[in-house]
PAVO-269045 format. One line per 10 residues: number of its first residue (from 0); their letters; for each residue z, x, y of C-alpha. Coordinates in nm, 3 decimals, decimal comma. Example, Ala and Ser with C-alpha at 12.3 -4.5 7.8 and 13.67 -1.06 7.14 Angstrom:
# PAVO-269045
0	AS	0,780 1,230 -0,450  0,714 1,367 -0,106
END
This chain:
# PAVO-269045
0	MEFSEIGEFG	0,005 -0,004 -0,001  -0,096 0,119 0,343  0,152 0,103 0,638  -0,109 -0,090 0,830  -0,073 -0,380 0,584  0,303 -0,424 0,659  0,329 -0,285 1,013  0,631 -0,114 1,181  0,873 -0,404 1,123  0,761 -0,476 0,775
10	FIERFRPLFE	0,847 -0,130 0,682  1,194 -0,158 0,848  1,270 -0,481 0,652  1,177 -0,308 0,330  1,480 -0,069 0,359  1,723 -0,255 0,580  1,898 -0,446 0,283  1,969 -0,105 0,127  2,217 -0,013 0,397  2,372 -0,339 0,499
20	SLNGAGTCGI	2,649 -0,312 0,247  2,747 0,022 0,405  2,823 -0,124 0,755  3,189 -0,136 0,850  3,358 -0,448 0,957  3,238 -0,570 1,308  2,949 -0,325 1,291  2,590 -0,435 1,370  2,338 -0,188 1,233  1,968 -0,218 1,203
30	GDDCAVMPFG	1,797 -0,514 1,373  1,900 -0,517 1,738  1,841 -0,294 2,048  2,147 -0,083 1,968  2,390 -0,042 1,688  2,736 -0,191 1,779  3,044 -0,021 1,628  3,396 -0,122 1,715  3,595 0,148 1,882  3,951 0,038 2,007
40	DEDLLVTTDM	3,926 -0,223 2,293  3,551 -0,148 2,328  3,234 -0,133 2,115  3,018 0,168 2,098  2,645 0,092 2,162  2,411 0,360 1,993  2,025 0,359 2,028  1,774 0,634 1,932  1,401 0,643 2,009  1,122 0,897 1,949
50	LLENTHFLRA	0,826 0,965 2,195  0,531 1,152 2,025  0,246 1,280 2,216  -0,084 1,091 2,190  0,117 0,795 2,044  0,374 0,722 2,326  0,217 0,931 2,597  -0,080 1,138 2,704  0,038 1,468 2,812  -0,253 1,497 3,058
60	GISPYDLGWK	-0,181 1,160 3,189  0,171 1,205 3,297  0,341 1,479 3,497  0,633 1,671 3,316  0,889 1,538 3,566  0,777 1,178 3,497  0,773 1,241 3,125  1,148 1,344 3,153  1,236 1,040 3,355  1,065 0,795 3,114
70	TLAVNLSDVA	1,195 0,962 2,798  1,552 0,876 2,908  1,455 0,541 3,069  1,336 0,388 2,751  1,674 0,449 2,578  1,892 0,346 2,878  1,688 0,017 2,864  1,805 -0,050 2,507  2,168 -0,020 2,623  2,094 -0,247 2,917
80	AMGGTPVASF	1,935 -0,503 2,669  2,287 -0,545 2,522  2,453 -0,598 2,837  2,622 -0,252 2,805  2,692 0,061 3,028  2,531 0,391 2,921  2,767 0,684 2,891  2,589 0,982 2,734  2,266 1,100 2,598  2,150 1,356 2,326
90	LSVGIPSGIG	1,802 1,503 2,356  1,596 1,686 2,082  1,254 1,833 2,153  0,986 1,986 1,935  0,786 2,210 2,152  0,429 2,321 2,050  0,267 2,644 2,168  0,076 2,595 2,495  0,376 2,443 2,671  0,563 2,692 2,906
100	VEYMDEFMRG	0,898 2,713 3,029  0,799 2,581 3,371  0,667 2,261 3,216  1,010 2,196 3,034  1,195 2,285 3,353  1,010 1,998 3,537  1,064 1,775 3,236  1,440 1,840 3,250  1,455 1,784 3,623  1,306 1,436 3,571
110	YRDLSSLYRV	1,549 1,368 3,294  1,841 1,488 3,509  1,751 1,281 3,803  1,749 0,957 3,619  2,063 1,067 3,422  2,246 1,107 3,762  2,156 0,760 3,882  2,359 0,607 3,608  2,616 0,901 3,575  2,497 0,959 3,209
120	SLAGGDTTRA	2,581 1,309 3,070  2,353 1,502 2,856  2,604 1,569 2,567  2,382 1,773 2,325  2,070 1,761 2,110  1,843 2,013 1,947  1,534 2,235 2,029  1,276 2,361 1,781  0,932 2,494 1,784  0,657 2,250 1,673
130	TGENALLALN	0,436 2,465 1,454  0,076 2,425 1,321  -0,266 2,429 1,489  -0,253 2,066 1,608  0,125 2,048 1,681  0,225 1,778 1,931  0,517 1,754 2,173  0,803 1,541 2,018  1,087 1,407 2,201  1,376 1,221 2,054
140	VAVVGRSPHG	1,679 1,082 2,253  1,999 0,911 2,141  2,209 0,724 2,395  2,573 0,615 2,356  2,692 0,322 2,566  2,999 0,093 2,573  3,080 -0,276 2,623  3,405 -0,480 2,601  3,474 -0,552 2,228  3,273 -0,848 2,105
150	AAIMRGGARP	3,077 -0,877 2,437  2,741 -0,710 2,355  2,463 -0,957 2,383  2,266 -0,971 2,061  1,918 -1,111 1,973  2,056 -1,391 1,746  2,218 -1,629 1,992  1,921 -1,838 2,113  1,953 -2,218 2,055  1,718 -2,511 2,090
160	GDAVCVTGTL	1,695 -2,619 2,440  1,770 -2,272 2,589  1,547 -2,159 2,873  1,342 -1,839 2,800  1,364 -1,607 3,103  1,246 -1,269 3,218  1,327 -1,032 3,500  1,084 -0,875 3,734  0,698 -0,886 3,667  0,503 -0,821 3,345
170	GDSAAGLEMI	0,198 -0,629 3,262  0,205 -0,366 3,537  0,278 -0,072 3,299  -0,002 -0,187 3,072  -0,242 -0,190 3,368  -0,119 0,156 3,478  -0,192 0,287 3,120  -0,543 0,134 3,127  -0,611 0,310 3,464  -0,512 0,649 3,309
180	IAAGGNITSS	-0,734 0,582 3,008  -1,025 0,491 3,214  -0,985 0,811 3,410  -1,024 1,004 3,090  -0,659 1,044 3,038  -0,628 1,312 3,322  -0,453 1,133 3,599  -0,086 1,210 3,690  0,144 1,145 3,983  0,015 1,474 4,140
190	TRTAGFPGSA	-0,353 1,425 4,048  -0,450 1,074 4,139  -0,806 0,935 4,079  -0,984 0,733 4,340  -1,180 0,415 4,254  -0,912 0,160 4,193  -0,784 -0,106 4,433  -0,543 0,039 4,690  -0,234 -0,146 4,568  -0,291 -0,034 4,210
200	ASLLEKHWRP	-0,110 0,290 4,266  0,210 0,094 4,206  0,093 0,006 3,856  0,074 0,374 3,777  0,436 0,417 3,897  0,560 0,138 3,680  0,400 0,318 3,386  0,512 0,666 3,465  0,865 0,590 3,602  1,009 0,268 3,459
210	RPRVEEALAL	1,352 0,171 3,604  1,588 0,055 3,321  1,754 -0,276 3,413  2,110 -0,160 3,371  2,264 -0,311 3,679  2,069 -0,629 3,628  2,180 -0,666 3,269  2,554 -0,604 3,346  2,511 -0,873 3,632  2,360 -1,119 3,377
220	AATGAVRSMM	2,629 -1,047 3,115  2,909 -1,109 3,373  2,797 -1,466 3,406  2,896 -1,525 3,047  2,596 -1,757 2,998  2,333 -1,526 2,842  2,303 -1,626 2,474  2,062 -1,369 2,348  1,871 -1,079 2,527  1,652 -0,765 2,461
230	DISDGVASDL	1,429 -0,549 2,665  1,052 -0,585 2,689  0,914 -0,277 2,517  0,630 -0,402 2,295  0,530 -0,704 2,506  0,681 -1,059 2,519  0,432 -1,170 2,250  0,610 -0,939 2,006  0,959 -0,916 2,152  1,029 -1,284 2,200
240	KHILKASGVS	0,952 -1,327 1,811  1,237 -1,089 1,734  1,482 -1,306 1,935  1,339 -1,624 1,767  1,358 -1,470 1,410  1,714 -1,349 1,471  1,809 -1,695 1,588  1,632 -1,894 1,340  1,429 -2,090 1,610  1,088 -2,114 1,775
250	ARVDIDALPL	0,970 -2,150 2,131  0,706 -2,277 2,369  0,593 -2,040 2,645  0,403 -2,158 2,955  0,154 -1,873 3,032  0,102 -2,011 3,383  0,469 -1,934 3,450  0,444 -1,563 3,376  0,543 -1,349 3,663  0,238 -1,126 3,756
260	SAPLKEYAAA	0,257 -0,886 4,044  -0,008 -0,893 4,326  -0,127 -0,549 4,231  -0,185 -0,656 3,872  -0,379 -0,955 3,990  -0,585 -0,750 4,227  -0,651 -0,493 3,952  -0,750 -0,761 3,701  -0,986 -0,928 3,942  -1,150 -0,592 4,031
270	TGTDAVAMAL	-1,191 -0,480 3,672  -1,239 -0,811 3,480  -0,923 -0,737 3,278  -0,716 -1,028 3,133  -0,377 -1,016 3,327  -0,219 -1,257 3,091  -0,306 -1,064 2,783  -0,156 -0,750 2,958  0,157 -0,948 3,053  0,214 -1,067 2,703
280	GGGEDYELLF	0,094 -0,783 2,486  0,078 -0,467 2,696  0,432 -0,352 2,654  0,644 -0,096 2,824  0,762 -0,320 3,103  1,133 -0,256 3,020  1,221 -0,567 3,192  1,484 -0,795 3,030  1,395 -1,106 2,817  1,679 -1,346 2,751
290	TAGEKDAERI	1,776 -1,708 2,679  2,031 -1,917 2,830  2,143 -2,294 2,822  1,920 -2,527 3,015  2,174 -2,594 3,279  2,277 -2,226 3,308  1,945 -2,080 3,403  1,963 -2,159 3,775  2,326 -2,067 3,805  2,266 -1,740 3,630
300	AAEAAVKITR	2,012 -1,640 3,890  2,234 -1,731 4,176  2,553 -1,569 4,038  2,379 -1,251 3,919  2,168 -1,214 4,241  1,885 -1,109 4,005  1,528 -1,227 4,033  1,446 -1,414 3,707  1,162 -1,629 3,599  1,171 -1,912 3,342
310	IGTVTEGESG	0,871 -1,880 3,114  0,956 -2,120 2,829  1,197 -2,319 2,620  1,355 -2,249 2,270  1,262 -2,529 2,018  1,356 -2,623 1,670  1,110 -2,537 1,407  0,988 -2,253 1,182  1,164 -1,941 1,266  0,985 -1,685 1,493
320	IVRWCRGGEE	0,696 -1,901 1,600  0,574 -1,900 1,959  0,347 -2,180 2,099  0,146 -2,082 2,389  0,091 -2,355 2,640  -0,091 -2,410 2,960  -0,065 -2,723 3,189  0,160 -2,879 2,929  -0,090 -2,841 2,645  -0,079 -2,600 2,351
330	IKDDYMGFDH	-0,348 -2,347 2,342  -0,497 -2,164 2,039  -0,474 -1,808 2,177  -0,268 -1,589 1,937  -0,125 -1,319 2,171  0,041 -1,019 2,002  0,235 -0,706 2,110  0,210 -0,357 2,004  0,260 -0,243 1,647  0,286 0,135 1,565
340	FGARRRNRK	0,103 0,102 1,243  -0,158 -0,140 1,361  -0,067 -0,436 1,125  -0,193 -0,765 1,276  0,102 -0,994 1,300  -0,025 -1,336 1,318  0,170 -1,600 1,517  0,111 -1,876 1,256  0,059 -1,857 0,883
END
């Protein structure tokens, strides 16, 4: 069997049951944005992520400073998705020949600047040489966070009737990546390529330097009304299904309600790109996707002082199914997010 037949998450589901009996009391292991482990009056939140050259980033398409920033950002976003506070990180790097010390100096400067924004220490890691003629730059980060005991917001709390909401705007990072690819993969923050709409530069910034929604997540968690939450890394079309499967519910999403930025709309109009497809399937937005009770959604926005947009409603029905709607009518488009092994994950059987 090829990995392309089962996909990234099918592979995880093959081995997850082997380890569930080893989890300690109160521990949440594989299956959420972070592992949750009781530690006195608090819970430890632990997440790890790998970024591999040509899979997660194009080295010629991002400056070393921005790569350092983004490498940490995607992990801080996981802690934010649980409503937690990041505390420390661990960084391991596999460095191939051809990358000099000056490149890694700039990488570490970007990593440090984001660390300082959230007072996250670099507590350790590992450094090794990546060997072989075609060796690639490999980056692995683990982040430890904390939350009050039992307060971490999990994926499995959505209930029928809940509002499905997101923070910020969607699809900007995907458009930025498309711009880089269209430029031959050789556009960085210090080497911009002309020929794109003027406001499109902000799309590149969203791709290069995402801002993890740590403060926003803490504010949302403080309302006590968020029932489930995760960050948007693979696109709403993929990530919402994780919440729905964990909660045993389905949902309806109004694609006309998706928050699209003016630069994305401008770029889509100029290039003939489908902005909705980017917003739902592009990924790497690192915004927050959450559900809350019907009556709580407006109160949450006011109390948390966070810009949120309601995009749909949780419904009863087959677990993990999303029905896309426009003008109140269901449409047949089958939007999908990113899968590392290229499996086509159908929305319906």
